[in-house]
N, C-alpha and C positions, 0 to 999 in steps of 0.2 A: 126567379128571373123575370122581371115587369118592365115596363118603363119607370115605375116607380121606385126601382132598384137601382137603376141608374143614375151614379153621383156625378157631383160637380157640375152637372152642364143644366143647368135649371133654365136657362133660355129655350136652347134645344126643346127639352121634355114640357115646358110650357105650350112652346106653340104646336106639338103633337098630339098633346094631351086635351088641349083648346078645341082640335080639328077632330077630336074622337068626341067628347062632347058634343060639338055642333051638328055634326053625322057630312063634315063638310072635308073627308079622307080624300086628297088626290090622286090621281092615277096612276101618279110618278112620282117619288122622291129621291133629290140626291141627299147625300148625308155626305158631306164635306167635310174634310180638318185632320189634323196630322195625325199619325196611326197610333195605335195605342189611348187613345182617349174616352172611348165609348160607343163608337159608330153602330160598329156591329151588336152589341150588344142592345143598343137601342131598337136597330133592326128586328132583332130577337121581340124585344118586348113592343112593338109595335105589330109585327105579325101575328103575336098573341091575341093582343086585343082585337085583331080585328078574325081571329078564328075562334076564340074560345066557346065553348059551349054553356060554359058555368057564369061567365064574369063578361058576360058582348062588353065591348069597346072600353073592355079595360084591362082583360085577361089575369087570370087568378095565379097562376106560375106552377097551380099544381096538379089540374088537373090530367088525365092520359093526355090530351091533347096538346097543352103548355109543354107537359114534358117530353114529348116524341119531337115537338116543335124544336126546343133547343138542343134536340139529339142530334136534328137533322134528319129526323124520319118521319117527318108527318108529308101525310100521303098528296095534301094539297098546297104545301111551301114546297118552289123548288129554288134550290141551291146553286149558285153555277160561281165556278172560281179557277184559276188557270191551275192546271195540271201538277205544275209543280208546289203549288200553296194544299191540293188535295193532298201529297205527298209530306207534306213538312206536317201536317195535320196528323198525319198516321191514317188517310180516305183512302187512300192506293199505295199502293209499292212500286216503285220503279221497275220493276219485270214487267206489271202492267202495261206499262209501251215501249213503244218501239223507239229508241234514242234516250236522249235526255228531253226528261218532262218539259212540255210548255212555258213559261212563264208569262203568255199572249192567253187573253180570251179568243178563243178563235169564230171564226164564222159558223164551223160545224154546230159549236153549243149552243151560239145564238140561234141556230134554227130548230137544234134540238128540245129547246125552250120553249120557242114558236108553239111549235107541234102539242108539249104537255099543255099550255096555257089555252090551245080551243079546245083542249077535253073539259065535262062536265068536273065540278069538284065533285069528288067519293065522299066527304065526312064533312066538309063546310062549305057552305055559298060563297063565300067567297075564298078565292086563290090567290096567292103570296108569292113572289119570285126577289131572291137577294141576291143582289150581284158583289162578289166581292171583289175590291180589288177591282172595279170595274173599268180605271182608267189604265188598265193592260190592256183594256180591248183593240183588238185593231184596228185597222180602215175599214176592210171589210166587215169586221165582225160590228164596228158602229154605225157604219148605211146600212146592214141589213137591221140592227137593231131600231132603229129610227121608225121601220113602217110600225111597229111595237107600240112605238110610243107616239106614233101619229093615229093608228086606228088601233088601240087599245081594248081586247077582249072584255066585254062585259065582267063586271063584279071583280076585276082583277087588281092588285096593287103591286106596281113594281117598287123596288128598292134600291137605288144602288148603293152601294159604301165606295165611297174615293180621297184617297189621301195626295193625290195632284190631281182637281180637277180641271186643271185648263190641260190637260192631256185630252180632256172629252173633245166632240165636236160641238163649236157654238152650239145649233141645232138640237143637240140634245138635252145641252144647259139648259136651255131657254123652253124645253118641252117639261123640264121638270120642278117640281117644286123644293125650294133650295133647305137644307138646315142645315146650320153651321154649326160643327163644334171644335170649340175651342181648349187650349191645354189646360188641363187638368190644376186645382191649384196643389201646391207643391208640398204643404201640410198633409192633404192626402192621399196625393202616390208617397210620401214617406209612413205613414201609418202601414197603410198595405204591404208596403216594400218591410218593413221592420217585422210585420208579421207571418208574412208571408215567405220570406227568406233567412227570418231568425238574426236579423243584423240587428250591431249594435245602432241606439240612436244618432248619433253622430255620421257613420257611414251611410245609413239608410237616407239621413235629408240631405246627405252628398248627391247618392243615387238620386233621389228624385228631381236635385235642380240639375245635376248633367244631365238629367234624358230630356229637358223642357217642359216638362208637363205630361210625360205619355208615360201614364205608367206601365206600356207594356214593355216600353224601352228600356226604365227602371229594373223590371223584373229580370231584364234579360241580362244587362248590363257584369260584366265581368269584373270581380271585385277585387280579384290580385290586377288589374288594369287599375282601377280605382287609386289601389295602395302604390302602383309604381307612376302613378299621375306624379308622385313628387320627385321623382328623379327628374320627369319632364319638365317640370315646371321649374325645378332648379339648376340646370342642365341651359332653360330659357332664359334668364335673369343676369347667366354667367357671360351668355354669348356677349362678343365687342366686334365692333366695324374692324379693332385692328386686328382678329381676326380671322380669318374666312375660310381657313379652311377648317375650322368649328363651325360655321356657317353651314358648310357643306354636308358638315358630318349629319347634322342636326335632321336638313332636309334630306338626307339618304334616308338614316334613320328610321326617317315620319314618313316618308313621301314614297315607301313600297307599293302601293296601291291607293284608290281613292278612299277607300273605306278606313285607311289606316289615316292618311292624311285628312280628312275629312272627324277623325276623331280626336287627333293633335290641334285643326284649327278650332274644335269646338270648346275643349279644353283651355286655350289659350284666352278665347275671346270671354270666357265665365272669370280666368285669370285676373285678365284686365279689369274684369267686373270689380273682381276684389281689389285690387290694387287701387282703383276708382273711391270703393267703399273705405279700405283704409286711409286714403288720403283726408274723405271728407271725415272720417275717425267715427264713422259707422262698423267695429270690428262686431260686433253680435250679430250683424247681419253677415256676414263671412259664407261663404260656399265652402273656401278650404279653409273652416275654423282650427285645422290640425295645422296652416302654414302661415298663422297669423305674425308671424317674424319674418318674416322672408316677405310679406302681402305689406308690412309697414316700411320697412329696408327700401323695398321698389317704390313705394308713394312718397317718400322724404328725397329720390335720385329721378324723379320723373314728373314733370310737369302735367297738368291738365290739359294743355296743346296736346302735348306728346303723346299721352291716353288715347285721346279723345282719335288723333289721327291713326295710333296701335289699331283703336278699335276698326273702324273705316277699311283699312290697309287688312286689316284679320276679316271681314265679312267680303269683300271683292276679291280674293283669293278662294273663298269657299266656296263664293259663287262662278268661281270659274271653275274650280273644280268641279262642281257639280252640275255643271251644265254639259260635260263630258267631252267639252271641248279644252278644258285646260288640264296636262300632264301633269301629276300632284308633285312628283319632285321640284319638273320647273317652275313650279307655281311658288312653292314653300321656298327656293333657294330664292328667286324675287320678292319675294315677302322678307325675305331676313335680308336681303341685300339695301333694301327701301328702308328697313325698318333700324337698321344697323350700321350702314355706311353713310347711307344718306341724313340720315339724325332720326334718334330715336325717339 
């Protein structure tokens, strides 16, 4: 596990390796991009390159220092993450906390980090801090962290890993060197999913497409849910403005929670893409290749303008639900009425 082993992010890796070669490593980095695309792996790789005694500025990935760092055990590399993240990774138990483990990075954690960074390195000249889910810092924590960014300890590199960069204060973002990570290539995700989950090629490819280029999401996708998508898409294509109760039942079935609604909308957005491809005759590019017949039938019944409108409405509904201001079921009901009653 070194920077060289991070796949699918050539631009980000080129920027980091160039900084290492030139000796112009910034005191603070912000690794920004979707979840599950290699940001944390890159943070580990950068930390190895900065602390490895065998291959300085590169990181060998094999020495005792690099191995311990990858396991979170290096004395000069501090990991900071929300308590619930520590629990999910098996680094702590729920019994270690009073009440529910916090989803936030708290000011107390930032102060503890500052105390550690003030100490001299035990094994390495350079100290590194990796803040996982940095966007989870609450306001007090962010304000405290600003002091470290403004007056960083000597020989220290801070790496903020964030999936929602806009949640960080502008003053924090402006003081970090930003490295952007994009969605991984679908083929790369599909190969990893097929190997690690022992899936057939078509199912792995579908998981890769539905994950939006996130290997983490693809590996976590419920295979049974992938199979159930046929029922969802068939029911959706059967909806009609003449059957309002059916519209409401569909919204009720998939609007029980934000997560359920987002999953359904993501599936429908992908399906709308498939119908558009079928209309263009590009059947080999369909994500839901096992539903080619339904895609072709839907393409015959739906105009290009209607597909464009459908896509816009689906994205709007997803944004409304994701903002936490829109009730999932209500948003789905509104979407379906606009699509089916006011013109699909």
